N, C-alpha and C positions, 0 to 999 in steps of 0.2 A: 543263501546270502540274503538279507534285507534288501531287496529290491530299490526302495526310494532311497536309502542312504549310498547303495552301490551307484546307481545312477547319479547322484550328487557328486559324488567323487570322480567319476568318470566324466562328468561334465565339465570340470574345472579345466581352464585351458592348458595347464601344465600338466597334466596326467595324459600318459599314452597309455598305459596298461595297467589294471587292476588285477591282482592275482591272489588266488586263495592260496595258504601255506599249510599243507598236510600236518598230523600229528607226527612225530617221531619217538624213538624211546626216551629221548629227553625234554623235547618240546611239544607243547600244546599247538592246536590248529591256530591260525589266525591269518593276516592278511598283510599285503605290500603293495606298492605302487612303483613303477617306473615313472621318471618325470622328464620333462624336456625344459630347458628354460631359454627358448627361443625368443619369447617374449620381452625378456628383460636384458637381453643382450648388448644394447645401446647403454643401458646404466651399468654394465658389467656384470657378467653372468654370476649368478650365485653358487654354481657349481654343483648344486645338488642333482642326483641322478636317479635317486630312489628315496622313498620315504617309508618308515616302518623298519623291519617288519613290527607289527602289533599282534600279539598273540593273547590268548586267554591266560588271565593270572588268577590269583586269589581275590583281587580287587576288581578285575574285569572278567566277569564269568560268563558271558556269552560272547558269539560271533558277532552278534550285532551291537555289543558294546566295543568290539575290536574295531568295525567299520566307523565307529561313531568317533573313537579315538583319533583313527587314521584319518579322518577328515578334518579334525580339529588341528592335528600336526601339520597337515598341509597348509591349511588356510592360515593358521597362526604364524608358523616358521617359514615356509616357502611362499605361501601367497602374500604375505605382507609386502615383499620384494617384487614378485613376479605376476602374481595374479591380477593385481591390481594395475600393473603396467600393460595389460592386454587391452 
């Protein structure tokens, strides 16, 4: 795992657990996170409990790229409502 990007994800207030995903017979490795939405409950919980999985694919060929995409998903999707509310 790229330590810097992994720490940036773990530092987001809505992230509880960043987990690697192992490769299987049909899927490549990647990452996902478990989320908590406590910070935005007064605005109406967004209901998201996880982000990802983000796995290696033809256009995302490294685990670092997976982490970067996962960070983007959290900040763009969940973060717009919840990270900014903390």
